[in-house]
NUDO-395409 format. One record per residue (C-alpha): residue in one letter; chain; x, y, z; residue number from 1. Coordinates in steps of 0.5 Angstrom, whole numbers, plus 500, padded with zeros to 3 digits. Example, Ala and Ser with C-alpha at 12.3 -4.5 7.8 and 13.67 -1.06 7.14 Angstrom:
2
A:A:525:491:516:1;
S:A:527:498:514:2;
***
This chain:
250
M:A:576:567:718:1;
S:A:583:564:720:2;
T:A:582:556:722:3;
V:A:585:551:727:4;
S:A:587:544:727:5;
L:A:586:540:733:6;
I:A:591:535:734:7;
I:A:591:529:739:8;
P:A:597:524:740:9;
I:A:594:518:742:10;
Y:A:598:512:746:11;
Q:A:595:506:750:12;
A:A:588:509:751:13;
E:A:583:503:750:14;
E:A:580:505:757:15;
F:A:578:512:755:16;
I:A:579:514:748:17;
E:A:572:512:746:18;
Q:A:568:517:750:19;
N:A:574:522:749:20;
I:A:573:522:742:21;
T:A:565:523:743:22;
R:A:567:529:747:23;
L:A:572:532:742:24;
V:A:567:531:736:25;
A:A:562:535:740:26;
Y:A:567:541:742:27;
C:A:569:541:735:28;
A:A:562:542:732:29;
Q:A:561:548:737:30;
T:A:567:551:735:31;
P:A:567:554:728:32;
Q:A:574:556:728:33;
I:A:576:549:728:34;
N:A:577:546:721:35;
D:A:579:539:722:36;
L:A:581:534:728:37;
I:A:587:530:727:38;
L:A:588:523:731:39;
V:A:595:520:731:40;
N:A:595:513:734:41;
D:A:602:513:736:42;
G:A:603:505:735:43;
S:A:599:503:741:44;
T:A:599:495:742:45;
D:A:592:495:746:46;
R:A:585:495:743:47;
T:A:586:503:742:48;
H:A:586:502:734:49;
D:A:580:498:734:50;
I:A:576:502:738:51;
I:A:578:509:734:52;
E:A:576:505:728:53;
A:A:569:503:731:54;
S:A:568:510:734:55;
L:A:569:514:728:56;
K:A:564:510:724:57;
N:A:559:514:728:58;
H:A:562:521:727:59;
D:A:561:524:720:60;
Q:A:565:531:722:61;
N:A:572:532:719:62;
I:A:576:527:723:63;
N:A:583:525:720:64;
Y:A:586:519:723:65;
I:A:593:517:723:66;
H:A:595:510:725:67;
L:A:603:510:726:68;
K:A:605:502:726:69;
N:A:610:503:731:70;
N:A:611:507:737:71;
V:A:615:513:735:72;
G:A:614:518:741:73;
K:A:609:523:742:74;
G:A:614:529:739:75;
A:A:614:525:732:76;
A:A:606:523:733:77;
V:A:605:531:734:78;
K:A:609:532:728:79;
A:A:605:527:724:80;
G:A:599:531:726:81;
I:A:601:538:724:82;
A:A:604:535:717:83;
A:A:597:533:716:84;
A:A:593:539:719:85;
Q:A:589:544:714:86;
G:A:588:550:719:87;
D:A:592:556:719:88;
H:A:594:554:726:89;
A:A:595:548:730:90;
I:A:594:546:737:91;
F:A:595:540:740:92;
T:A:593:537:747:93;
D:A:593:530:750:94;
C:A:588:524:749:95;
D:A:586:524:756:96;
L:A:584:531:756:97;
P:A:587:533:762:98;
Y:A:585:541:761:99;
A:A:578:544:760:100;
F:A:576:546:753:101;
S:A:575:553:755:102;
N:A:583:553:755:103;
V:A:583:551:748:104;
D:A:578:557:747:105;
Q:A:583:561:750:106;
A:A:589:558:746:107;
I:A:584:559:739:108;
T:A:583:567:742:109;
Q:A:590:568:743:110;
L:A:593:565:736:111;
I:A:587:568:732:112;
D:A:585:574:735:113;
H:A:591:577:738:114;
Q:A:596:574:733:115;
A:A:600:570:738:116;
Q:A:605:566:734:117;
M:A:606:560:740:118;
I:A:601:559:746:119;
I:A:603:554:752:120;
G:A:599:552:757:121;
S:A:602:554:764:122;
R:A:600:550:770:123;
M:A:604:555:774:124;
H:A:600:561:771:125;
P:A:597:565:777:126;
D:A:590:564:775:127;
S:A:591:556:774:128;
L:A:586:551:777:129;
Y:A:587:544:779:130;
H:A:582:539:781:131;
I:A:585:533:785:132;
R:A:583:527:788:133;
P:A:585:526:795:134;
Q:A:589:520:794:135;
N:A:593:523:789:136;
L:A:595:529:794:137;
S:A:602:526:796:138;
Y:A:604:524:789:139;
I:A:602:531:786:140;
Y:A:606:534:792:141;
I:A:612:530:790:142;
R:A:611:531:783:143;
H:A:610:539:783:144;
T:A:617:539:788:145;
S:A:621:535:783:146;
G:A:618:539:777:147;
R:A:620:546:780:148;
L:A:627:543:781:149;
F:A:627:541:773:150;
N:A:624:547:771:151;
K:A:630:551:774:152;
M:A:635:547:771:153;
V:A:631:548:764:154;
K:A:631:555:765:155;
I:A:639:555:766:156;
I:A:640:551:760:157;
T:A:636:553:755:158;
G:A:635:561:757:159;
L:A:627:560:757:160;
P:A:623:565:761:161;
L:A:618:560:762:162;
E:A:615:557:769:163;
D:A:612:551:766:164;
T:A:615:548:759:165;
Q:A:611:541:760:166;
A:A:604:542:760:167;
S:A:601:538:754:168;
L:A:597:544:751:169;
K:A:601:548:746:170;
G:A:599:551:739:171;
F:A:602:555:734:172;
D:A:601:559:727:173;
R:A:603:555:721:174;
E:A:610:559:720:175;
T:A:612:558:727:176;
A:A:610:550:727:177;
E:A:614:549:720:178;
L:A:620:552:723:179;
C:A:620:549:730:180;
L:A:618:542:727:181;
K:A:624:543:722:182;
K:A:629:544:728:183;
M:A:626:539:732:184;
T:A:631:533:734:185;
T:A:627:530:740:186;
T:A:621:525:739:187;
G:A:620:523:746:188;
F:A:616:527:752:189;
A:A:622:533:752:190;
F:A:620:535:745:191;
D:A:616:541:748:192;
I:A:623:544:750:193;
D:A:626:543:743:194;
L:A:620:547:740:195;
L:A:620:552:745:196;
V:A:627:554:745:197;
C:A:627:554:737:198;
A:A:621:559:738:199;
H:A:625:563:743:200;
Q:A:631:563:739:201;
N:A:628:566:733:202;
K:A:624:571:737:203;
R:A:617:568:736:204;
R:A:612:571:741:205;
I:A:610:566:746:206;
V:A:604:567:750:207;
Q:A:602:563:757:208;
I:A:595:562:758:209;
P:A:592:559:765:210;
L:A:590:552:765:211;
E:A:584:548:769:212;
F:A:587:541:770:213;
N:A:584:535:772:214;
Y:A:589:531:775:215;
E:A:586:524:775:216;
S:A:592:519:775:217;
E:A:599:518:778:218;
M:A:605:516:774:219;
S:A:609:510:777:220;
T:A:615:512:781:221;
M:A:619:508:776:222;
S:A:616:512:770:223;
F:A:617:518:773:224;
F:A:625:518:775:225;
K:A:626:514:768:226;
H:A:623:520:764:227;
A:A:627:525:769:228;
V:A:633:522:767:229;
F:A:632:521:760:230;
M:A:630:529:759:231;
S:A:636:531:763:232;
F:A:640:528:757:233;
V:A:635:531:752:234;
L:A:637:538:755:235;
L:A:644:537:754:236;
R:A:643:536:747:237;
I:A:638:542:747:238;
F:A:644:546:750:239;
F:A:649:544:745:240;
K:A:644:546:739:241;
R:A:643:553:742:242;
M:A:650:554:743:243;
T:A:652:552:736:244;
H:A:646:557:734:245;
Y:A:643:551:730:246;
Y:A:636:554:732:247;
T:A:637:560:728:248;
R:A:641:557:722:249;
T:A:638:558:715:250;
***
């Protein structure tokens, strides 16, 4: 049977990581396709590391904990997790578990049963479902509108035929993961686009799946715009890589 490694990049998660490890362990125990659970702590400076170490003493499942001493970025943390993965496929999602485990099930089905080479969760899929607290409605409207404008820019610059590149549920077969990570030069939040452009340029089959999204918290306005500016610079680098055929060079 083909197997999957589930990778969870973690940063500054002391408030919820203990309960989420318990949820992850329970999910993996009832999902036979999952071979190993990989937790990657991306240099957290709060109590995340101590909480993870204490929590792991209560679980005997196949869990690989990678503690990066410095904060190197989400992309680099995912890369470290995939390098340690033992499964035939790899899936990663955020440590706050914003998506239903049934979405991970869909990703596994697409990768194993339908031979997708890469899967991405899409919040813009017609069958996606949002759970939003009333106090977050105004912010999610602004963020959604800004996200649509950003996605338009992504499609123009990268040529990606995708409506959502930033949802944090993605997976690949091993060959595609190794190819895309080898070509990835972005280690921060925009690494998703780097991976997707590489897969698309190399004609890998990318399948979009719907998401059930639990929207619990807001990013500060300062952080949102800081990320937007940073990602704009990253897009220019990706555009240059695409134009110089970097992704398809052997």
